[in-house]
C-alpha positions in Angstrom: 307.9 -36.5 8.1 311.6 -36.8 7.3 312.7 -36.7 3.7 314.2 -39.8 2.2 317.9 -39.6 1.4 317.3 -41.7 -1.8 315.2 -38.9 -3.3 317.7 -36.2 -2.5 320.2 -37.7 -5.0 321.1 -35.2 -7.7 320.8 -38.2 -10.2 317.0 -38.5 -9.5 315.6 -35.3 -11.0 311.8 -34.9 -11.3 310.9 -37.6 -8.8 309.1 -35.3 -6.4 305.8 -37.0 -7.2 307.2 -40.4 -6.4 308.6 -39.0 -3.1 305.1 -37.7 -2.2 303.5 -41.1 -3.0 306.1 -42.8 -0.8 305.3 -40.4 2.1 301.6 -40.9 1.7 302.0 -44.6 1.7 304.1 -44.5 4.9 301.5 -42.3 6.6 298.6 -44.6 5.5 300.6 -47.7 6.9 300.8 -46.0 10.3 297.0 -45.9 10.6 295.5 -48.8 12.7 291.7 -48.3 12.7 289.7 -49.9 11.2 291.4 -53.2 10.6 291.5 -54.4 7.0 292.5 -57.2 4.7 293.8 -57.0 1.1 293.1 -60.0 -1.1 294.6 -61.0 -4.4 291.7 -62.3 -6.4 293.8 -63.2 -9.5 294.0 -61.7 -13.0 294.9 -58.2 -11.7 292.0 -58.0 -9.3 292.2 -57.0 -5.6 289.7 -56.7 -2.8 290.1 -54.5 0.2 287.9 -55.5 3.2 287.5 -53.2 6.1 285.8 -54.1 9.4 283.2 -51.4 9.9 280.8 -53.0 12.3 277.9 -50.7 13.3 278.3 -48.3 10.3 275.5 -47.9 7.7 276.1 -47.2 4.1 275.0 -43.6 4.7 277.8 -43.2 7.2 280.5 -44.5 4.9 282.2 -42.7 2.0 284.7 -44.1 -0.6 286.5 -41.5 -2.8 289.5 -41.4 -5.1 291.6 -38.3 -5.4 295.0 -38.2 -7.2 295.5 -42.0 -7.0 294.6 -42.1 -3.4 291.6 -44.2 -2.3 290.1 -42.7 0.8 287.5 -44.5 3.0 285.8 -42.4 5.6 283.3 -43.3 8.3 281.3 -40.8 10.3 279.3 -41.7 13.3 276.2 -39.8 14.2 276.2 -38.9 17.8 272.6 -39.8 18.4 273.3 -41.9 21.4 270.7 -41.4 24.0 271.7 -40.2 27.5 270.1 -43.3 29.0 272.4 -45.6 27.0 274.8 -46.9 29.7 277.5 -49.3 28.8 278.9 -51.8 31.3 281.6 -52.6 28.7 282.2 -50.8 25.4 284.6 -52.8 23.2 283.2 -51.9 19.8 284.8 -48.7 18.6 282.2 -46.0 18.0 284.5 -43.4 16.5 284.8 -42.1 13.0 287.8 -42.9 10.8 289.7 -42.0 7.7 291.7 -44.8 6.0 293.7 -44.2 2.8 295.4 -46.4 0.3 297.7 -45.2 -2.5 296.8 -46.8 -5.8 299.2 -47.7 -8.6 298.7 -46.1 -12.1 295.9 -47.8 -13.9 294.1 -49.2 -10.9 290.4 -48.7 -11.0 287.7 -49.2 -8.4 285.0 -51.5 -9.7 282.6 -51.1 -6.8 282.0 -51.2 -3.0 279.6 -53.2 -0.9 278.7 -53.5 2.8 277.9 -57.0 4.0 277.7 -58.3 7.6 279.8 -55.3 9.0 282.5 -55.7 6.3 283.0 -53.0 3.6 284.4 -54.7 0.4 286.1 -52.5 -2.2 286.9 -54.3 -5.4 289.8 -53.0 -7.5 291.2 -54.1 -10.9 294.2 -53.3 -13.0 293.2 -53.7 -16.6 295.9 -54.9 -19.0 297.6 -51.9 -20.5 297.1 -51.5 -24.2 300.3 -52.0 -26.1 301.2 -49.4 -28.5 304.1 -48.8 -30.8 305.0 -45.2 -31.7 307.3 -44.5 -34.6 309.4 -41.4 -34.1 310.2 -39.6 -37.4 313.9 -38.9 -38.0 314.7 -35.5 -39.4 317.8 -34.8 -41.4 320.0 -31.9 -40.3 320.4 -30.5 -43.8 
């Protein structure tokens, strides 16, 4: 992936992590399967819904690593040899879909319902804190 010219500025020092997040987000946006929706449920809550028809809960995995939400689906190749399709329009492949989460986002839970995987997220209000910095005298 090509490096962004913006992050190569000598005035932006220490933003390597931000560049890596932007690159991960661009890579995640390029993925097309499975299709998904992102709903704003108000009050800092979001819901990601993925179309995962034919997958069971045991074949799906939702993980978070370094602010990246990863949803993986694995298909068991237990299809019998006598299964003969005249048309196969439902994808039967595994997938890996990722989303970059903002600081403070938490996953509240996930549920599988009617072929849709719902992942509920929230961003709790940050606690406000005031820190007083002591001032030392030079003498």
